[in-house]
mmCIF file of the N, C-alpha and C atoms, coordinates in Angstrom:
data_MODEL
# 
_entry.id   MODEL 
# 
loop_
_atom_site.group_PDB 
_atom_site.id 
_atom_site.type_symbol 
_atom_site.label_atom_id 
_atom_site.label_alt_id 
_atom_site.label_comp_id 
_atom_site.label_asym_id 
_atom_site.label_entity_id 
_atom_site.label_seq_id 
_atom_site.pdbx_PDB_ins_code 
_atom_site.Cartn_x 
_atom_site.Cartn_y 
_atom_site.Cartn_z 
_atom_site.occupancy 
_atom_site.B_iso_or_equiv 
_atom_site.pdbx_formal_charge 
_atom_site.auth_seq_id 
_atom_site.auth_comp_id 
_atom_site.auth_asym_id 
_atom_site.auth_atom_id 
_atom_site.pdbx_PDB_model_num 
ATOM 1   N N  . MET A 1 1  ? -28.422 12.666 30.892  1.00 0.00 ? 1  MET A N  1 
ATOM 2   C CA . MET A 1 1  ? -29.299 12.722 29.975  1.00 0.00 ? 1  MET A CA 1 
ATOM 3   C C  . MET A 1 1  ? -28.297 13.883 28.988  1.00 0.00 ? 1  MET A C  1 
ATOM 4   N N  . ASP A 1 2  ? -28.382 14.333 28.998  1.00 0.00 ? 2  ASP A N  1 
ATOM 5   C CA . ASP A 1 2  ? -27.414 16.010 28.017  1.00 0.00 ? 2  ASP A CA 1 
ATOM 6   C C  . ASP A 1 2  ? -26.313 14.910 27.467  1.00 0.00 ? 2  ASP A C  1 
ATOM 7   N N  . PHE A 1 3  ? -25.389 14.082 27.955  1.00 0.00 ? 3  PHE A N  1 
ATOM 8   C CA . PHE A 1 3  ? -24.665 13.134 27.490  1.00 0.00 ? 3  PHE A CA 1 
ATOM 9   C C  . PHE A 1 3  ? -25.023 12.747 26.456  1.00 0.00 ? 3  PHE A C  1 
ATOM 10  N N  . LEU A 1 4  ? -26.396 11.819 26.351  1.00 0.00 ? 4  LEU A N  1 
ATOM 11  C CA . LEU A 1 4  ? -27.059 10.658 25.877  1.00 0.00 ? 4  LEU A CA 1 
ATOM 12  C C  . LEU A 1 4  ? -27.243 11.412 24.503  1.00 0.00 ? 4  LEU A C  1 
ATOM 13  N N  . HIS A 1 5  ? -27.716 12.962 24.302  1.00 0.00 ? 5  HIS A N  1 
ATOM 14  C CA . HIS A 1 5  ? -28.328 13.168 23.426  1.00 0.00 ? 5  HIS A CA 1 
ATOM 15  C C  . HIS A 1 5  ? -27.203 13.881 22.578  1.00 0.00 ? 5  HIS A C  1 
ATOM 16  N N  . SER A 1 6  ? -26.108 14.666 22.963  1.00 0.00 ? 6  SER A N  1 
ATOM 17  C CA . SER A 1 6  ? -25.109 14.830 22.360  1.00 0.00 ? 6  SER A CA 1 
ATOM 18  C C  . SER A 1 6  ? -24.404 13.397 22.141  1.00 0.00 ? 6  SER A C  1 
ATOM 19  N N  . THR A 1 7  ? -24.275 12.398 22.126  1.00 0.00 ? 7  THR A N  1 
ATOM 20  C CA . THR A 1 7  ? -23.444 11.105 21.643  1.00 0.00 ? 7  THR A CA 1 
ATOM 21  C C  . THR A 1 7  ? -24.443 10.758 20.538  1.00 0.00 ? 7  THR A C  1 
ATOM 22  N N  . TRP A 1 8  ? -25.425 10.616 20.668  1.00 0.00 ? 8  TRP A N  1 
ATOM 23  C CA . TRP A 1 8  ? -26.307 10.491 19.873  1.00 0.00 ? 8  TRP A CA 1 
ATOM 24  C C  . TRP A 1 8  ? -26.238 11.531 18.487  1.00 0.00 ? 8  TRP A C  1 
ATOM 25  N N  . PHE A 1 9  ? -25.909 12.646 18.935  1.00 0.00 ? 9  PHE A N  1 
ATOM 26  C CA . PHE A 1 9  ? -25.894 13.895 17.841  1.00 0.00 ? 9  PHE A CA 1 
ATOM 27  C C  . PHE A 1 9  ? -24.785 13.540 16.908  1.00 0.00 ? 9  PHE A C  1 
ATOM 28  N N  . TRP A 1 10 ? -23.544 13.632 17.481  1.00 0.00 ? 10 TRP A N  1 
ATOM 29  C CA . TRP A 1 10 ? -22.039 13.359 17.048  1.00 0.00 ? 10 TRP A CA 1 
ATOM 30  C C  . TRP A 1 10 ? -22.107 12.069 16.170  1.00 0.00 ? 10 TRP A C  1 
ATOM 31  N N  . LEU A 1 11 ? -22.786 11.213 16.824  1.00 0.00 ? 11 LEU A N  1 
ATOM 32  C CA . LEU A 1 11 ? -22.839 9.850  15.706  1.00 0.00 ? 11 LEU A CA 1 
ATOM 33  C C  . LEU A 1 11 ? -23.385 9.934  14.545  1.00 0.00 ? 11 LEU A C  1 
ATOM 34  N N  . PHE A 1 12 ? -24.770 10.624 14.501  1.00 0.00 ? 12 PHE A N  1 
ATOM 35  C CA . PHE A 1 12 ? -25.245 10.971 13.490  1.00 0.00 ? 12 PHE A CA 1 
ATOM 36  C C  . PHE A 1 12 ? -24.599 11.544 12.545  1.00 0.00 ? 12 PHE A C  1 
ATOM 37  N N  . VAL A 1 13 ? -24.046 12.880 12.991  1.00 0.00 ? 13 VAL A N  1 
ATOM 38  C CA . VAL A 1 13 ? -22.884 13.440 12.112  1.00 0.00 ? 13 VAL A CA 1 
ATOM 39  C C  . VAL A 1 13 ? -21.765 12.870 11.745  1.00 0.00 ? 13 VAL A C  1 
ATOM 40  N N  . ILE A 1 14 ? -20.864 11.944 12.210  1.00 0.00 ? 14 ILE A N  1 
ATOM 41  C CA . ILE A 1 14 ? -20.282 11.293 11.932  1.00 0.00 ? 14 ILE A CA 1 
ATOM 42  C C  . ILE A 1 14 ? -20.720 10.495 10.585  1.00 0.00 ? 14 ILE A C  1 
ATOM 43  N N  . VAL A 1 15 ? -21.857 9.489  10.905  1.00 0.00 ? 15 VAL A N  1 
ATOM 44  C CA . VAL A 1 15 ? -22.447 8.211  9.789   1.00 0.00 ? 15 VAL A CA 1 
ATOM 45  C C  . VAL A 1 15 ? -22.952 9.420  8.461   1.00 0.00 ? 15 VAL A C  1 
ATOM 46  N N  . ALA A 1 16 ? -23.501 10.521 8.812   1.00 0.00 ? 16 ALA A N  1 
ATOM 47  C CA . ALA A 1 16 ? -24.090 11.531 7.848   1.00 0.00 ? 16 ALA A CA 1 
ATOM 48  C C  . ALA A 1 16 ? -22.899 11.874 6.860   1.00 0.00 ? 16 ALA A C  1 
ATOM 49  N N  . LEU A 1 17 ? -21.299 12.249 7.331   1.00 0.00 ? 17 LEU A N  1 
ATOM 50  C CA . LEU A 1 17 ? -20.301 12.555 6.658   1.00 0.00 ? 17 LEU A CA 1 
ATOM 51  C C  . LEU A 1 17 ? -19.627 11.302 6.227   1.00 0.00 ? 17 LEU A C  1 
ATOM 52  N N  . VAL A 1 18 ? -19.916 10.090 6.607   1.00 0.00 ? 18 VAL A N  1 
ATOM 53  C CA . VAL A 1 18 ? -19.442 8.720  5.691   1.00 0.00 ? 18 VAL A CA 1 
ATOM 54  C C  . VAL A 1 18 ? -20.229 8.553  4.738   1.00 0.00 ? 18 VAL A C  1 
ATOM 55  N N  . MET A 1 19 ? -21.148 8.427  4.865   1.00 0.00 ? 19 MET A N  1 
ATOM 56  C CA . MET A 1 19 ? -22.455 8.190  3.946   1.00 0.00 ? 19 MET A CA 1 
ATOM 57  C C  . MET A 1 19 ? -22.078 8.811  3.023   1.00 0.00 ? 19 MET A C  1 
ATOM 58  N N  . SER A 1 20 ? -21.857 10.511 3.050   1.00 0.00 ? 20 SER A N  1 
ATOM 59  C CA . SER A 1 20 ? -22.037 11.028 1.723   1.00 0.00 ? 20 SER A CA 1 
ATOM 60  C C  . SER A 1 20 ? -21.051 10.923 1.157   1.00 0.00 ? 20 SER A C  1 
ATOM 61  N N  . THR A 1 21 ? -19.388 10.767 1.752   1.00 0.00 ? 21 THR A N  1 
ATOM 62  C CA . THR A 1 21 ? -18.016 10.547 1.246   1.00 0.00 ? 21 THR A CA 1 
ATOM 63  C C  . THR A 1 21 ? -18.227 9.225  0.515   1.00 0.00 ? 21 THR A C  1 
ATOM 64  N N  . ILE A 1 22 ? -18.911 8.212  0.786   1.00 0.00 ? 22 ILE A N  1 
ATOM 65  C CA . ILE A 1 22 ? -19.346 6.837  -0.137  1.00 0.00 ? 22 ILE A CA 1 
ATOM 66  C C  . ILE A 1 22 ? -19.624 7.191  -1.008  1.00 0.00 ? 22 ILE A C  1 
ATOM 67  N N  . GLY A 1 23 ? -21.112 7.811  -1.431  1.00 0.00 ? 23 GLY A N  1 
ATOM 68  C CA . GLY A 1 23 ? -21.940 8.024  -2.122  1.00 0.00 ? 23 GLY A CA 1 
ATOM 69  C C  . GLY A 1 23 ? -21.374 9.129  -3.380  1.00 0.00 ? 23 GLY A C  1 
ATOM 70  N N  . SER A 1 24 ? -20.302 10.199 -2.950  1.00 0.00 ? 24 SER A N  1 
ATOM 71  C CA . SER A 1 24 ? -19.365 11.229 -3.485  1.00 0.00 ? 24 SER A CA 1 
ATOM 72  C C  . SER A 1 24 ? -18.623 10.366 -4.417  1.00 0.00 ? 24 SER A C  1 
ATOM 73  N N  . LEU A 1 25 ? -17.729 9.134  -3.767  1.00 0.00 ? 25 LEU A N  1 
ATOM 74  C CA . LEU A 1 25 ? -16.917 8.547  -4.070  1.00 0.00 ? 25 LEU A CA 1 
ATOM 75  C C  . LEU A 1 25 ? -17.612 7.225  -5.138  1.00 0.00 ? 25 LEU A C  1 
ATOM 76  N N  . ALA A 1 26 ? -18.990 6.837  -4.588  1.00 0.00 ? 26 ALA A N  1 
ATOM 77  C CA . ALA A 1 26 ? -19.084 6.168  -6.177  1.00 0.00 ? 26 ALA A CA 1 
ATOM 78  C C  . ALA A 1 26 ? -19.621 6.818  -7.076  1.00 0.00 ? 26 ALA A C  1 
ATOM 79  N N  . ARG A 1 27 ? -20.321 7.872  -7.138  1.00 0.00 ? 27 ARG A N  1 
ATOM 80  C CA . ARG A 1 27 ? -20.353 8.701  -8.258  1.00 0.00 ? 27 ARG A CA 1 
ATOM 81  C C  . ARG A 1 27 ? -19.449 9.023  -9.447  1.00 0.00 ? 27 ARG A C  1 
ATOM 82  N N  . LEU A 1 28 ? -18.701 9.445  -8.485  1.00 0.00 ? 28 LEU A N  1 
ATOM 83  C CA . LEU A 1 28 ? -17.485 10.164 -9.293  1.00 0.00 ? 28 LEU A CA 1 
ATOM 84  C C  . LEU A 1 28 ? -16.322 8.610  -9.723  1.00 0.00 ? 28 LEU A C  1 
ATOM 85  N N  . SER A 1 29 ? -16.691 7.355  -9.291  1.00 0.00 ? 29 SER A N  1 
ATOM 86  C CA . SER A 1 29 ? -15.935 6.400  -10.026 1.00 0.00 ? 29 SER A CA 1 
ATOM 87  C C  . SER A 1 29 ? -16.634 5.639  -11.255 1.00 0.00 ? 29 SER A C  1 
ATOM 88  N N  . LYS A 1 30 ? -17.924 6.357  -11.441 1.00 0.00 ? 30 LYS A N  1 
ATOM 89  C CA . LYS A 1 30 ? -18.483 6.155  -12.761 1.00 0.00 ? 30 LYS A CA 1 
ATOM 90  C C  . LYS A 1 30 ? -17.844 7.326  -13.642 1.00 0.00 ? 30 LYS A C  1 
ATOM 91  N N  . ALA A 1 31 ? -17.086 6.649  -14.642 1.00 0.00 ? 31 ALA A N  1 
ATOM 92  C CA . ALA A 1 31 ? -16.625 7.932  -15.763 1.00 0.00 ? 31 ALA A CA 1 
ATOM 93  C C  . ALA A 1 31 ? -17.438 7.958  -16.801 1.00 0.00 ? 31 ALA A C  1 
ATOM 94  N N  . PRO A 1 32 ? -17.747 9.109  -17.175 1.00 0.00 ? 32 PRO A N  1 
ATOM 95  C CA . PRO A 1 32 ? -18.494 9.567  -18.160 1.00 0.00 ? 32 PRO A CA 1 
ATOM 96  C C  . PRO A 1 32 ? -18.374 9.344  -19.292 1.00 0.00 ? 32 PRO A C  1 
ATOM 97  N N  . PRO A 1 33 ? -19.009 8.793  -20.513 1.00 0.00 ? 33 PRO A N  1 
ATOM 98  C CA . PRO A 1 33 ? -18.485 8.293  -21.643 1.00 0.00 ? 33 PRO A CA 1 
ATOM 99  C C  . PRO A 1 33 ? -17.665 9.451  -22.490 1.00 0.00 ? 33 PRO A C  1 
ATOM 100 N N  . PRO A 1 34 ? -17.039 9.565  -23.284 1.00 0.00 ? 34 PRO A N  1 
ATOM 101 C CA . PRO A 1 34 ? -16.177 10.364 -23.789 1.00 0.00 ? 34 PRO A CA 1 
ATOM 102 C C  . PRO A 1 34 ? -17.182 11.323 -24.737 1.00 0.00 ? 34 PRO A C  1 
ATOM 103 N N  . VAL A 1 35 ? -16.739 12.787 -24.889 1.00 0.00 ? 35 VAL A N  1 
ATOM 104 C CA . VAL A 1 35 ? -17.669 12.971 -25.836 1.00 0.00 ? 35 VAL A CA 1 
ATOM 105 C C  . VAL A 1 35 ? -17.156 13.471 -27.676 1.00 0.00 ? 35 VAL A C  1 
ATOM 106 N N  . ASP A 1 36 ? -18.009 13.179 -27.861 1.00 0.00 ? 36 ASP A N  1 
ATOM 107 C CA . ASP A 1 36 ? -17.984 12.925 -29.405 1.00 0.00 ? 36 ASP A CA 1 
ATOM 108 C C  . ASP A 1 36 ? -17.578 14.485 -30.080 1.00 0.00 ? 36 ASP A C  1 
ATOM 109 N N  . LEU A 1 37 ? -16.357 14.512 -30.564 1.00 0.00 ? 37 LEU A N  1 
ATOM 110 C CA . LEU A 1 37 ? -16.315 16.083 -31.410 1.00 0.00 ? 37 LEU A CA 1 
ATOM 111 C C  . LEU A 1 37 ? -16.539 15.318 -33.107 1.00 0.00 ? 37 LEU A C  1 
ATOM 112 N N  . PRO A 1 38 ? -16.940 16.541 -33.519 1.00 0.00 ? 38 PRO A N  1 
ATOM 113 C CA . PRO A 1 38 ? -17.237 16.437 -34.983 1.00 0.00 ? 38 PRO A CA 1 
ATOM 114 C C  . PRO A 1 38 ? -15.619 16.384 -35.438 1.00 0.00 ? 38 PRO A C  1 
ATOM 115 N N  . GLY A 1 39 ? -15.534 15.711 -36.263 1.00 0.00 ? 39 GLY A N  1 
ATOM 116 C CA . GLY A 1 39 ? -14.435 15.593 -37.217 1.00 0.00 ? 39 GLY A CA 1 
ATOM 117 C C  . GLY A 1 39 ? -12.882 15.399 -36.543 1.00 0.00 ? 39 GLY A C  1 
ATOM 118 N N  . ILE A 1 40 ? -12.958 14.568 -35.194 1.00 0.00 ? 40 ILE A N  1 
ATOM 119 C CA . ILE A 1 40 ? -11.712 14.630 -34.382 1.00 0.00 ? 40 ILE A CA 1 
ATOM 120 C C  . ILE A 1 40 ? -11.894 13.066 -34.434 1.00 0.00 ? 40 ILE A C  1 
ATOM 121 N N  . LYS A 1 41 ? -10.477 11.974 -34.691 1.00 0.00 ? 41 LYS A N  1 
ATOM 122 C CA . LYS A 1 41 ? -10.572 10.647 -34.449 1.00 0.00 ? 41 LYS A CA 1 
ATOM 123 C C  . LYS A 1 41 ? -9.640  10.591 -33.269 1.00 0.00 ? 41 LYS A C  1 
ATOM 124 N N  . PRO A 1 42 ? -10.333 9.602  -32.309 1.00 0.00 ? 42 PRO A N  1 
ATOM 125 C CA . PRO A 1 42 ? -9.318  9.644  -31.230 1.00 0.00 ? 42 PRO A CA 1 
ATOM 126 C C  . PRO A 1 42 ? -7.941  8.313  -31.802 1.00 0.00 ? 42 PRO A C  1 
ATOM 127 N N  . GLN A 1 43 ? -6.983  9.161  -31.027 1.00 0.00 ? 43 GLN A N  1 
ATOM 128 C CA . GLN A 1 43 ? -5.484  8.574  -31.030 1.00 0.00 ? 43 GLN A CA 1 
ATOM 129 C C  . GLN A 1 43 ? -5.255  7.463  -30.133 1.00 0.00 ? 43 GLN A C  1 
ATOM 130 N N  . PRO A 1 44 ? -4.821  6.444  -30.779 1.00 0.00 ? 44 PRO A N  1 
ATOM 131 C CA . PRO A 1 44 ? -4.019  5.413  -29.649 1.00 0.00 ? 44 PRO A CA 1 
ATOM 132 C C  . PRO A 1 44 ? -3.219  5.648  -28.633 1.00 0.00 ? 44 PRO A C  1 
ATOM 133 N N  . TYR A 1 45 ? -2.686  5.689  -27.514 1.00 0.00 ? 45 TYR A N  1 
ATOM 134 C CA . TYR A 1 45 ? -1.640  6.017  -26.872 1.00 0.00 ? 45 TYR A CA 1 
ATOM 135 C C  . TYR A 1 45 ? -0.206  5.022  -27.186 1.00 0.00 ? 45 TYR A C  1 
ATOM 136 N N  . ALA A 1 46 ? 0.591   5.568  -27.250 1.00 0.00 ? 46 ALA A N  1 
ATOM 137 C CA . ALA A 1 46 ? 2.031   5.100  -27.814 1.00 0.00 ? 46 ALA A CA 1 
ATOM 138 C C  . ALA A 1 46 ? 2.288   3.940  -26.766 1.00 0.00 ? 46 ALA A C  1 
ATOM 139 N N  . ALA A 1 47 ? 1.294   4.093  -25.184 1.00 0.00 ? 47 ALA A N  1 
ATOM 140 C CA . ALA A 1 47 ? 1.754   2.881  -24.545 1.00 0.00 ? 47 ALA A CA 1 
ATOM 141 C C  . ALA A 1 47 ? 1.208   1.287  -24.961 1.00 0.00 ? 47 ALA A C  1 
ATOM 142 N N  . ASP A 1 48 ? -0.098  1.928  -25.788 1.00 0.00 ? 48 ASP A N  1 
ATOM 143 C CA . ASP A 1 48 ? -0.959  0.930  -25.983 1.00 0.00 ? 48 ASP A CA 1 
ATOM 144 C C  . ASP A 1 48 ? -0.268  -0.175 -27.155 1.00 0.00 ? 48 ASP A C  1 
ATOM 145 N N  . ASP A 1 49 ? 0.938   -0.094 -27.371 1.00 0.00 ? 49 ASP A N  1 
ATOM 146 C CA . ASP A 1 49 ? 1.379   -1.321 -28.623 1.00 0.00 ? 49 ASP A CA 1 
ATOM 147 C C  . ASP A 1 49 ? 1.553   -2.452 -27.805 1.00 0.00 ? 49 ASP A C  1 
ATOM 148 N N  . ASP A 1 50 ? 0.620   -3.493 -28.585 1.00 0.00 ? 50 ASP A N  1 
ATOM 149 C CA . ASP A 1 50 ? 0.527   -4.858 -27.611 1.00 0.00 ? 50 ASP A CA 1 
ATOM 150 C C  . ASP A 1 50 ? 1.151   -5.593 -28.729 1.00 0.00 ? 50 ASP A C  1 
ATOM 151 N N  . ASP A 1 51 ? 1.971   -5.231 -29.736 1.00 0.00 ? 51 ASP A N  1 
ATOM 152 C CA . ASP A 1 51 ? 2.515   -5.733 -31.019 1.00 0.00 ? 51 ASP A CA 1 
ATOM 153 C C  . ASP A 1 51 ? 3.883   -6.259 -30.616 1.00 0.00 ? 51 ASP A C  1 
ATOM 154 N N  . ASP A 1 52 ? 4.648   -4.772 -29.337 1.00 0.00 ? 52 ASP A N  1 
ATOM 155 C CA . ASP A 1 52 ? 5.627   -4.583 -29.501 1.00 0.00 ? 52 ASP A CA 1 
ATOM 156 C C  . ASP A 1 52 ? 6.404   -5.650 -28.822 1.00 0.00 ? 52 ASP A C  1 
ATOM 157 N N  . GLN A 1 53 ? 7.548   -6.495 -29.357 1.00 0.00 ? 53 GLN A N  1 
ATOM 158 C CA . GLN A 1 53 ? 8.311   -7.859 -28.679 1.00 0.00 ? 53 GLN A CA 1 
ATOM 159 C C  . GLN A 1 53 ? 9.470   -7.137 -28.234 1.00 0.00 ? 53 GLN A C  1 
ATOM 160 N N  . ASP A 1 54 ? 9.700   -5.852 -28.281 1.00 0.00 ? 54 ASP A N  1 
ATOM 161 C CA . ASP A 1 54 ? 10.990  -5.426 -27.445 1.00 0.00 ? 54 ASP A CA 1 
ATOM 162 C C  . ASP A 1 54 ? 10.782  -5.431 -26.308 1.00 0.00 ? 54 ASP A C  1 
ATOM 163 N N  . GLY A 1 55 ? 11.897  -5.959 -25.285 1.00 0.00 ? 55 GLY A N  1 
ATOM 164 C CA . GLY A 1 55 ? 11.758  -6.272 -23.516 1.00 0.00 ? 55 GLY A CA 1 
ATOM 165 C C  . GLY A 1 55 ? 12.223  -4.661 -23.540 1.00 0.00 ? 55 GLY A C  1 
ATOM 166 N N  . PRO A 1 56 ? 12.086  -4.724 -21.602 1.00 0.00 ? 56 PRO A N  1 
ATOM 167 C CA . PRO A 1 56 ? 12.118  -3.584 -21.407 1.00 0.00 ? 56 PRO A CA 1 
ATOM 168 C C  . PRO A 1 56 ? 13.606  -3.105 -21.146 1.00 0.00 ? 56 PRO A C  1 
ATOM 169 N N  . ASP A 1 57 ? 14.417  -3.982 -21.237 1.00 0.00 ? 57 ASP A N  1 
ATOM 170 C CA . ASP A 1 57 ? 15.675  -3.847 -21.231 1.00 0.00 ? 57 ASP A CA 1 
ATOM 171 C C  . ASP A 1 57 ? 16.906  -3.418 -23.081 1.00 0.00 ? 57 ASP A C  1 
ATOM 172 N N  . SER A 1 58 ? 15.856  -3.604 -23.488 1.00 0.00 ? 58 SER A N  1 
ATOM 173 C CA . SER A 1 58 ? 16.249  -2.962 -25.325 1.00 0.00 ? 58 SER A CA 1 
ATOM 174 C C  . SER A 1 58 ? 15.934  -1.717 -25.817 1.00 0.00 ? 58 SER A C  1 
ATOM 175 N N  . PRO A 1 59 ? 16.854  -1.153 -26.082 1.00 0.00 ? 59 PRO A N  1 
ATOM 176 C CA . PRO A 1 59 ? 16.750  0.246  -26.159 1.00 0.00 ? 59 PRO A CA 1 
ATOM 177 C C  . PRO A 1 59 ? 15.945  1.082  -27.049 1.00 0.00 ? 59 PRO A C  1 
ATOM 178 N N  . ALA A 1 60 ? 15.212  0.105  -28.251 1.00 0.00 ? 60 ALA A N  1 
ATOM 179 C CA . ALA A 1 60 ? 13.973  0.508  -28.726 1.00 0.00 ? 60 ALA A CA 1 
ATOM 180 C C  . ALA A 1 60 ? 12.915  0.321  -28.020 1.00 0.00 ? 60 ALA A C  1 
ATOM 181 N N  . GLY A 1 61 ? 12.458  -0.468 -26.991 1.00 0.00 ? 61 GLY A N  1 
ATOM 182 C CA . GLY A 1 61 ? 12.068  -0.085 -25.893 1.00 0.00 ? 61 GLY A CA 1 
ATOM 183 C C  . GLY A 1 61 ? 11.726  1.036  -25.297 1.00 0.00 ? 61 GLY A C  1 
ATOM 184 N N  . HIS A 1 62 ? 12.568  1.776  -25.083 1.00 0.00 ? 62 HIS A N  1 
ATOM 185 C CA . HIS A 1 62 ? 13.056  3.024  -24.401 1.00 0.00 ? 62 HIS A CA 1 
ATOM 186 C C  . HIS A 1 62 ? 12.861  4.426  -25.410 1.00 0.00 ? 62 HIS A C  1 
ATOM 187 N N  . ALA A 1 63 ? 12.743  3.957  -27.029 1.00 0.00 ? 63 ALA A N  1 
ATOM 188 C CA . ALA A 1 63 ? 12.468  5.355  -27.563 1.00 0.00 ? 63 ALA A CA 1 
ATOM 189 C C  . ALA A 1 63 ? 11.203  5.709  -27.639 1.00 0.00 ? 63 ALA A C  1 
ATOM 190 N N  . PRO A 1 64 ? 11.021  7.013  -27.933 1.00 0.00 ? 64 PRO A N  1 
ATOM 191 C CA . PRO A 1 64 ? 9.695   7.441  -27.658 1.00 0.00 ? 64 PRO A CA 1 
ATOM 192 C C  . PRO A 1 64 ? 9.134   7.080  -29.063 1.00 0.00 ? 64 PRO A C  1 
ATOM 193 N N  . ALA A 1 65 ? 7.716   7.614  -28.840 1.00 0.00 ? 65 ALA A N  1 
ATOM 194 C CA . ALA A 1 65 ? 6.789   6.572  -30.063 1.00 0.00 ? 65 ALA A CA 1 
ATOM 195 C C  . ALA A 1 65 ? 6.946   7.807  -31.201 1.00 0.00 ? 65 ALA A C  1 
ATOM 196 N N  . SER A 1 66 ? 7.176   8.867  -31.083 1.00 0.00 ? 66 SER A N  1 
ATOM 197 C CA . SER A 1 66 ? 7.639   10.019 -32.333 1.00 0.00 ? 66 SER A CA 1 
ATOM 198 C C  . SER A 1 66 ? 9.279   9.492  -33.063 1.00 0.00 ? 66 SER A C  1 
ATOM 199 N N  . LEU A 1 67 ? 10.126  8.968  -32.466 1.00 0.00 ? 67 LEU A N  1 
ATOM 200 C CA . LEU A 1 67 ? 11.520  8.448  -32.621 1.00 0.00 ? 67 LEU A CA 1 
ATOM 201 C C  . LEU A 1 67 ? 11.224  7.006  -33.590 1.00 0.00 ? 67 LEU A C  1 
ATOM 202 N N  . ARG A 1 68 ? 10.310  6.354  -32.821 1.00 0.00 ? 68 ARG A N  1 
ATOM 203 C CA . ARG A 1 68 ? 10.678  5.138  -33.711 1.00 0.00 ? 68 ARG A CA 1 
ATOM 204 C C  . ARG A 1 68 ? 9.891   4.845  -34.738 1.00 0.00 ? 68 ARG A C  1 
ATOM 205 N N  . LYS A 1 69 ? 10.670  3.765  -35.607 1.00 0.00 ? 69 LYS A N  1 
ATOM 206 C CA . LYS A 1 69 ? 10.488  3.647  -36.909 1.00 0.00 ? 69 LYS A CA 1 
ATOM 207 C C  . LYS A 1 69 ? 8.944   2.816  -37.398 1.00 0.00 ? 69 LYS A C  1 
ATOM 208 N N  . PRO A 1 70 ? 8.017   3.439  -38.138 1.00 0.00 ? 70 PRO A N  1 
ATOM 209 C CA . PRO A 1 70 ? 6.423   2.945  -38.599 1.00 0.00 ? 70 PRO A CA 1 
ATOM 210 C C  . PRO A 1 70 ? 6.941   1.336  -39.385 1.00 0.00 ? 70 PRO A C  1 
ATOM 211 N N  . LYS A 1 71 ? 6.353   0.619  -38.528 1.00 0.00 ? 71 LYS A N  1 
ATOM 212 C CA . LYS A 1 71 ? 6.341   -0.924 -39.202 1.00 0.00 ? 71 LYS A CA 1 
ATOM 213 C C  . LYS A 1 71 ? 5.819   -1.300 -40.543 1.00 0.00 ? 71 LYS A C  1 
# 
């Protein structure tokens, strides 16, 4: 009888740990909205250039955004 009780105890412990882990990961997967700071305008990333027609093999595609010529 002791084996049965200890088995159910460890099964309960394992299930509780799995459920708390899944709950924590689900809560962390929801990204909070960005904080609005007064006087600061969000800047786009340099990698977000959708109008960049240069391929990955062209030298202009490898230049940092600070060294590229403005359009």
